[in-house]
KOLPA-801077 format. One record per residue: residue number from 1; residue in three letters; x, y, z of N, C-alpha, C in turn. Coordinates in steps of 0.1 Angstrom, whole numbers. Example, Ala and Ser with C-alpha at 12.3 -4.5 7.8 and 13.67 -1.06 7.14 Angstrom:
BEGIN
PT / 1 / Ala / 132 / -57 / 78 / 123 / -45 / 78 / 132 / -33 / 78 $
PT / 2 / Ser / 128 / -22 / 71 / 137 / -11 / 71 / 129 / 0 / 79 $
//
This chain:
BEGIN
PT / 1 / Met / -502 / 494 / 46 / -494 / 495 / 35 / -483 / 489 / 34 $
PT / 2 / Lys / -471 / 499 / 43 / -459 / 493 / 43 / -456 / 483 / 48 $
PT / 3 / Lys / -463 / 478 / 61 / -458 / 462 / 70 / -464 / 452 / 54 $
PT / 4 / Ile / -476 / 455 / 45 / -477 / 445 / 35 / -464 / 441 / 30 $
PT / 5 / Ile / -464 / 450 / 23 / -455 / 452 / 13 / -442 / 447 / 20 $
PT / 6 / Leu / -440 / 448 / 33 / -428 / 447 / 35 / -421 / 431 / 38 $
PT / 7 / Ala / -438 / 428 / 48 / -441 / 413 / 45 / -439 / 410 / 30 $
PT / 8 / Phe / -446 / 409 / 20 / -444 / 403 / 9 / -429 / 399 / 6 $
PT / 9 / Ala / -421 / 412 / 8 / -408 / 413 / 1 / -394 / 403 / 10 $
PT / 10 / Ala / -401 / 402 / 23 / -396 / 391 / 30 / -402 / 379 / 33 $
PT / 11 / Leu / -411 / 376 / 26 / -414 / 361 / 20 / -412 / 358 / 1 $
PT / 12 / Ala / -408 / 365 / -3 / -401 / 364 / -12 / -389 / 361 / -16 $
PT / 13 / Ala / -381 / 371 / 1 / -364 / 369 / 0 / -364 / 355 / 2 $
PT / 14 / Val / -374 / 348 / 14 / -373 / 332 / 21 / -378 / 323 / 10 $
PT / 15 / Leu / -382 / 324 / 0 / -387 / 315 / -11 / -376 / 318 / -17 $
PT / 16 / Gly / -374 / 328 / -21 / -361 / 328 / -33 / -348 / 326 / -30 $
PT / 17 / Phe / -343 / 323 / -15 / -332 / 313 / -6 / -337 / 301 / -2 $
PT / 18 / Ser / -347 / 295 / -2 / -349 / 287 / 0 / -343 / 280 / -13 $
PT / 19 / Ala / -346 / 281 / -26 / -355 / 281 / -39 / -339 / 271 / -41 $
PT / 20 / Ala / -329 / 289 / -41 / -321 / 281 / -46 / -312 / 273 / -34 $
PT / 21 / Ala / -311 / 265 / -23 / -308 / 259 / -16 / -309 / 248 / -21 $
PT / 22 / Asp / -320 / 245 / -30 / -322 / 229 / -41 / -319 / 231 / -50 $
PT / 23 / Ala / -311 / 241 / -53 / -302 / 239 / -69 / -290 / 227 / -68 $
PT / 24 / Ser / -288 / 223 / -77 / -278 / 214 / -73 / -259 / 221 / -73 $
PT / 25 / Pro / -256 / 215 / -61 / -242 / 217 / -54 / -232 / 225 / -65 $
PT / 26 / Ile / -228 / 237 / -65 / -219 / 241 / -70 / -200 / 243 / -67 $
PT / 27 / Tyr / -195 / 230 / -54 / -183 / 223 / -49 / -180 / 215 / -62 $
PT / 28 / Pro / -165 / 210 / -57 / -167 / 192 / -60 / -167 / 187 / -62 $
PT / 29 / Leu / -171 / 175 / -62 / -177 / 156 / -56 / -162 / 154 / -52 $
PT / 30 / Asp / -165 / 144 / -43 / -154 / 139 / -30 / -144 / 129 / -45 $
PT / 31 / Pro / -139 / 130 / -47 / -133 / 113 / -55 / -134 / 102 / -48 $
PT / 32 / Pro / -137 / 94 / -58 / -142 / 77 / -51 / -122 / 73 / -47 $
PT / 33 / Gln / -128 / 67 / -32 / -122 / 57 / -27 / -111 / 42 / -29 $
PT / 34 / Val / -102 / 43 / -35 / -97 / 33 / -43 / -85 / 26 / -32 $
PT / 35 / Thr / -87 / 9 / -31 / -77 / 1 / -24 / -70 / -9 / -32 $
PT / 36 / Val / -64 / -9 / -37 / -52 / -25 / -43 / -53 / -32 / -28 $
PT / 37 / Asp / -52 / -46 / -34 / -49 / -64 / -26 / -35 / -57 / -23 $
PT / 38 / Asn / -30 / -58 / -36 / -11 / -63 / -33 / -6 / -46 / -42 $
PT / 39 / Pro / -1 / -41 / -35 / 10 / -30 / -36 / 17 / -31 / -47 $
PT / 40 / Asn / 21 / -46 / -39 / 38 / -47 / -48 / 34 / -61 / -55 $
PT / 41 / Thr / 40 / -58 / -69 / 34 / -73 / -75 / 43 / -75 / -89 $
PT / 42 / Leu / 49 / -83 / -93 / 52 / -93 / -100 / 47 / -88 / -113 $
PT / 43 / Pro / 60 / -86 / -123 / 53 / -84 / -141 / 43 / -89 / -145 $
PT / 44 / Gly / 32 / -86 / -149 / 21 / -94 / -156 / 13 / -99 / -147 $
PT / 45 / Gly / 11 / -95 / -130 / 4 / -101 / -121 / -12 / -96 / -116 $
PT / 46 / Thr / -18 / -98 / -115 / -32 / -97 / -111 / -38 / -86 / -99 $
PT / 47 / Val / -39 / -73 / -95 / -36 / -66 / -91 / -54 / -64 / -94 $
PT / 48 / Val / -60 / -62 / -79 / -72 / -62 / -74 / -79 / -52 / -71 $
PT / 49 / Leu / -86 / -40 / -75 / -89 / -24 / -67 / -102 / -28 / -67 $
PT / 50 / Gly / -101 / -20 / -56 / -114 / -20 / -49 / -123 / -8 / -44 $
PT / 51 / Val / -130 / -4 / -57 / -136 / 18 / -59 / -150 / 16 / -48 $
PT / 52 / Thr / -150 / 25 / -41 / -161 / 33 / -36 / -164 / 48 / -38 $
PT / 53 / Gly / -175 / 49 / -31 / -173 / 60 / -35 / -182 / 72 / -49 $
PT / 54 / Cys / -189 / 58 / -55 / -193 / 59 / -70 / -208 / 61 / -67 $
PT / 55 / Glu / -211 / 70 / -79 / -230 / 67 / -81 / -230 / 53 / -85 $
PT / 56 / Pro / -247 / 55 / -80 / -251 / 39 / -81 / -244 / 39 / -96 $
PT / 57 / Gly / -242 / 25 / -103 / -249 / 23 / -119 / -233 / 34 / -127 $
PT / 58 / Ala / -228 / 34 / -119 / -215 / 52 / -124 / -208 / 42 / -135 $
PT / 59 / Thr / -202 / 51 / -147 / -193 / 41 / -150 / -179 / 42 / -142 $
PT / 60 / Ile / -172 / 29 / -145 / -152 / 36 / -134 / -147 / 30 / -144 $
PT / 61 / Thr / -137 / 41 / -150 / -124 / 43 / -157 / -113 / 42 / -154 $
PT / 62 / Ile / -107 / 33 / -154 / -92 / 25 / -152 / -81 / 25 / -162 $
PT / 63 / Asn / -72 / 36 / -161 / -65 / 37 / -166 / -53 / 32 / -162 $
PT / 64 / Val / -43 / 20 / -167 / -34 / 11 / -163 / -24 / 16 / -171 $
PT / 65 / Asp / -8 / 23 / -174 / 4 / 23 / -181 / -7 / 23 / -196 $
PT / 66 / Gly / -18 / 35 / -197 / -19 / 36 / -215 / -32 / 28 / -215 $
PT / 67 / Thr / -37 / 17 / -211 / -44 / 6 / -208 / -55 / 9 / -200 $
PT / 68 / Thr / -65 / 8 / -209 / -79 / 15 / -200 / -93 / 3 / -195 $
PT / 69 / Ile / -98 / 2 / -193 / -111 / -8 / -186 / -114 / 0 / -178 $
PT / 70 / Thr / -132 / 1 / -185 / -139 / 6 / -177 / -152 / -6 / -167 $
PT / 71 / Ala / -155 / -3 / -165 / -168 / -6 / -150 / -175 / -5 / -149 $
PT / 72 / Gln / -189 / -10 / -136 / -197 / -4 / -136 / -203 / -6 / -120 $
PT / 73 / Ala / -199 / 4 / -109 / -204 / -1 / -97 / -220 / -2 / -100 $
PT / 74 / Asp / -216 / -7 / -87 / -230 / -16 / -83 / -242 / -9 / -74 $
PT / 75 / Ala / -251 / -13 / -73 / -260 / -3 / -60 / -259 / 2 / -52 $
PT / 76 / Ser / -247 / -2 / -42 / -240 / 10 / -34 / -229 / 18 / -40 $
PT / 77 / Gly / -225 / 17 / -52 / -221 / 30 / -58 / -202 / 21 / -56 $
PT / 78 / Ser / -198 / 10 / -57 / -190 / 6 / -59 / -183 / -6 / -69 $
PT / 79 / Ala / -173 / -15 / -70 / -174 / -20 / -75 / -158 / -28 / -72 $
PT / 80 / Thr / -155 / -37 / -77 / -143 / -48 / -75 / -133 / -53 / -85 $
PT / 81 / Val / -123 / -44 / -93 / -123 / -46 / -108 / -109 / -54 / -104 $
PT / 82 / Pro / -106 / -68 / -109 / -92 / -71 / -110 / -84 / -60 / -129 $
PT / 83 / Thr / -71 / -60 / -127 / -62 / -51 / -137 / -49 / -62 / -136 $
PT / 84 / Thr / -43 / -62 / -146 / -32 / -69 / -149 / -17 / -61 / -148 $
PT / 85 / Ala / -7 / -58 / -142 / 0 / -54 / -137 / 6 / -51 / -151 $
PT / 86 / Pro / 16 / -41 / -151 / 28 / -41 / -167 / 38 / -49 / -161 $
PT / 87 / Asn / 46 / -54 / -176 / 49 / -66 / -178 / 71 / -57 / -175 $
PT / 88 / Thr / 68 / -48 / -171 / 83 / -41 / -172 / 80 / -35 / -152 $
PT / 89 / Pro / 93 / -37 / -148 / 94 / -34 / -133 / 91 / -23 / -131 $
PT / 90 / Gly / 85 / -13 / -118 / 84 / 3 / -121 / 81 / 6 / -116 $
PT / 91 / Val / 77 / 18 / -108 / 63 / 26 / -104 / 58 / 26 / -108 $
PT / 92 / Tyr / 40 / 24 / -110 / 29 / 28 / -121 / 19 / 36 / -112 $
PT / 93 / Asp / 13 / 46 / -117 / 0 / 49 / -115 / -14 / 46 / -117 $
PT / 94 / Ile / -19 / 42 / -112 / -31 / 39 / -118 / -43 / 50 / -118 $
PT / 95 / Ser / -49 / 53 / -129 / -56 / 59 / -126 / -70 / 58 / -123 $
PT / 96 / Val / -85 / 59 / -112 / -91 / 59 / -115 / -104 / 70 / -117 $
PT / 97 / Thr / -117 / 68 / -120 / -125 / 79 / -128 / -138 / 76 / -129 $
PT / 98 / Cys / -148 / 84 / -118 / -161 / 84 / -116 / -168 / 93 / -113 $
PT / 99 / Gly / -176 / 95 / -119 / -187 / 106 / -120 / -179 / 123 / -124 $
PT / 100 / Gly / -162 / 116 / -130 / -159 / 127 / -136 / -150 / 135 / -123 $
PT / 101 / Val / -144 / 127 / -116 / -137 / 125 / -106 / -129 / 118 / -105 $
PT / 102 / Thr / -111 / 123 / -106 / -98 / 111 / -109 / -98 / 112 / -91 $
PT / 103 / Thr / -92 / 101 / -87 / -82 / 96 / -80 / -70 / 83 / -81 $
PT / 104 / Thr / -58 / 89 / -82 / -46 / 83 / -84 / -41 / 75 / -75 $
PT / 105 / Ile / -35 / 55 / -77 / -33 / 51 / -66 / -21 / 43 / -72 $
PT / 106 / Arg / -13 / 44 / -62 / 5 / 37 / -68 / 6 / 19 / -64 $
PT / 107 / Val / 12 / 18 / -74 / 13 / -3 / -80 / 34 / 0 / -81 $
PT / 108 / Thr / 42 / -7 / -72 / 47 / -12 / -77 / 53 / -27 / -85 $
PT / 109 / Val / 53 / -22 / -97 / 62 / -40 / -100 / 74 / -46 / -94 $
PT / 110 / Leu / 74 / -58 / -92 / 87 / -57 / -89 / 98 / -65 / -99 $
PT / 111 / Glu / 110 / -67 / -99 / 113 / -76 / -107 / 112 / -93 / -104 $
PT / 112 / Asp / 112 / -96 / -117 / 107 / -116 / -113 / 122 / -120 / -115 $
PT / 113 / Asp / 125 / -129 / -101 / 135 / -140 / -102 / 136 / -150 / -114 $
PT / 114 / Ile / 141 / -142 / -123 / 136 / -159 / -134 / 147 / -164 / -130 $
PT / 115 / Glu / 160 / -169 / -124 / 166 / -179 / -121 / 162 / -191 / -113 $
PT / 116 / Gly / 151 / -185 / -106 / 145 / -193 / -95 / 145 / -196 / -81 $
PT / 117 / Thr / 156 / -182 / -80 / 158 / -182 / -66 / 149 / -179 / -56 $
PT / 118 / Asn / 143 / -176 / -57 / 131 / -169 / -48 / 117 / -175 / -45 $
PT / 119 / Gly / 117 / -185 / -55 / 111 / -199 / -60 / 104 / -190 / -72 $
PT / 120 / Gly / 106 / -182 / -75 / 90 / -177 / -90 / 84 / -171 / -82 $
PT / 121 / Thr / 76 / -168 / -73 / 70 / -161 / -63 / 68 / -151 / -53 $
PT / 122 / Asn / 86 / -149 / -53 / 90 / -138 / -45 / 84 / -140 / -33 $
PT / 123 / Gly / 84 / -154 / -29 / 84 / -156 / -14 / 90 / -172 / -12 $
PT / 124 / Gly / 101 / -177 / -24 / 111 / -188 / -25 / 127 / -188 / -11 $
PT / 125 / Gly / 132 / -186 / -15 / 148 / -197 / -11 / 150 / -176 / -6 $
PT / 126 / Thr / 163 / -178 / 3 / 172 / -166 / 5 / 184 / -165 / -6 $
PT / 127 / Thr / 190 / -175 / -18 / 198 / -171 / -19 / 201 / -162 / -32 $
PT / 128 / Gly / 206 / -152 / -29 / 209 / -137 / -38 / 197 / -128 / -43 $
PT / 129 / Gly / 186 / -136 / -49 / 175 / -125 / -51 / 168 / -116 / -40 $
PT / 130 / Thr / 152 / -121 / -38 / 144 / -117 / -30 / 136 / -125 / -18 $
PT / 131 / Thr / 135 / -118 / -7 / 129 / -127 / 1 / 114 / -118 / 2 $
PT / 132 / Asp / 103 / -125 / -1 / 92 / -118 / -1 / 94 / -98 / 1 $
PT / 133 / Gly / 100 / -100 / -15 / 94 / -88 / -25 / 109 / -78 / -15 $
PT / 134 / Leu / 113 / -82 / -7 / 128 / -72 / -1 / 140 / -75 / -8 $
PT / 135 / Pro / 147 / -74 / -12 / 162 / -75 / -15 / 169 / -81 / 0 $
PT / 136 / Ala / 179 / -87 / -6 / 190 / -94 / 6 / 199 / -90 / 12 $
PT / 137 / Thr / 202 / -84 / 23 / 207 / -82 / 30 / 215 / -89 / 43 $
PT / 138 / Gly / 226 / -81 / 48 / 231 / -90 / 57 / 240 / -103 / 50 $
PT / 139 / Ser / 243 / -104 / 63 / 257 / -119 / 63 / 249 / -129 / 57 $
PT / 140 / Gly / 252 / -145 / 51 / 240 / -157 / 50 / 250 / -161 / 60 $
PT / 141 / Gly / 262 / -162 / 67 / 268 / -168 / 74 / 269 / -166 / 88 $
PT / 142 / Thr / 255 / -162 / 92 / 252 / -162 / 109 / 252 / -175 / 117 $
PT / 143 / Asn / 252 / -190 / 113 / 257 / -200 / 118 / 273 / -197 / 120 $
PT / 144 / Thr / 281 / -190 / 117 / 293 / -192 / 114 / 302 / -181 / 126 $
PT / 145 / Thr / 297 / -171 / 127 / 296 / -160 / 132 / 291 / -168 / 146 $
PT / 146 / Met / 280 / -166 / 148 / 274 / -174 / 159 / 284 / -180 / 172 $
PT / 147 / Met / 294 / -192 / 162 / 302 / -202 / 165 / 312 / -198 / 171 $
PT / 148 / Leu / 316 / -189 / 162 / 329 / -180 / 165 / 329 / -179 / 181 $
PT / 149 / Gly / 315 / -169 / 184 / 313 / -159 / 191 / 310 / -171 / 206 $
PT / 150 / Leu / 301 / -177 / 201 / 303 / -194 / 215 / 318 / -199 / 214 $
PT / 151 / Gly / 328 / -199 / 209 / 343 / -201 / 208 / 348 / -192 / 215 $
PT / 152 / Ala / 354 / -181 / 217 / 356 / -173 / 227 / 347 / -171 / 233 $
PT / 153 / Leu / 335 / -175 / 236 / 329 / -168 / 254 / 334 / -183 / 259 $
PT / 154 / Ile / 338 / -196 / 254 / 339 / -207 / 259 / 357 / -204 / 266 $
PT / 155 / Val / 367 / -199 / 256 / 380 / -193 / 255 / 376 / -187 / 267 $
PT / 156 / Gly / 373 / -175 / 273 / 374 / -163 / 281 / 375 / -171 / 294 $
PT / 157 / Gly / 359 / -180 / 294 / 356 / -185 / 307 / 366 / -195 / 308 $
PT / 158 / Gly / 375 / -202 / 303 / 382 / -209 / 306 / 397 / -202 / 314 $
PT / 159 / Leu / 398 / -189 / 303 / 411 / -188 / 303 / 408 / -176 / 323 $
PT / 160 / Phe / 394 / -171 / 323 / 388 / -166 / 335 / 392 / -176 / 348 $
PT / 161 / Gly / 389 / -189 / 346 / 386 / -196 / 356 / 400 / -198 / 360 $
PT / 162 / Val / 410 / -200 / 351 / 430 / -204 / 353 / 430 / -197 / 365 $
PT / 163 / Ser / 424 / -180 / 359 / 431 / -168 / 370 / 424 / -170 / 379 $
PT / 164 / Gln / 412 / -177 / 381 / 407 / -175 / 394 / 416 / -185 / 405 $
PT / 165 / Ile / 418 / -196 / 393 / 427 / -213 / 407 / 438 / -207 / 410 $
PT / 166 / Arg / 450 / -200 / 401 / 464 / -189 / 404 / 459 / -180 / 411 $
PT / 167 / Arg / 451 / -175 / 415 / 447 / -161 / 426 / 448 / -167 / 437 $
PT / 168 / Arg / 443 / -181 / 434 / 440 / -187 / 455 / 453 / -194 / 453 $
PT / 169 / Gln / 459 / -198 / 447 / 475 / -205 / 450 / 480 / -197 / 460 $
PT / 170 / Ser / 489 / -183 / 446 / 489 / -172 / 455 / 491 / -173 / 466 $
PT / 171 / Leu / 479 / -166 / 470 / 476 / -163 / 486 / 475 / -172 / 492 $
PT / 172 / Ser / 472 / -191 / 491 / 480 / -195 / 502 / 490 / -203 / 505 $
PT / 173 / Ala / 498 / -202 / 493 / 512 / -202 / 495 / 518 / -190 / 504 $
//
């Protein structure tokens, strides 16, 4: 009789633990993965966010500098969402929420070159402003420096040649 009671208790314990394993998880869900097509943009530029890792059909909420945008995840749990960058240069955190879990990604809004020295798209000339989003550094007169170096090399070679000719003349005399 004790064996039967023990067997029923073991069976109840196994069934109880397996039922508890089917319950919804208590641990937090993974945050959505977010990519950005252009982390450095001009004021008011378009930034396209790629969001993956959401539940299919879930509502995705995006907050950019106080502006909220919503999108819906497709059947694979992802979405591509175009957003507009703020109009003021600086570094901004964009928060993306889906399924109650939030991820933050950083975007830098560069200064727009109003004078047009960089072509207005941050990719034009190198006069004063920026080139491809980077500040202009170094000397703009590399041609002058190169010509001075080449001249010094020619003068030095000439002086070396003259010294060799004089040395040979003094040895032969």
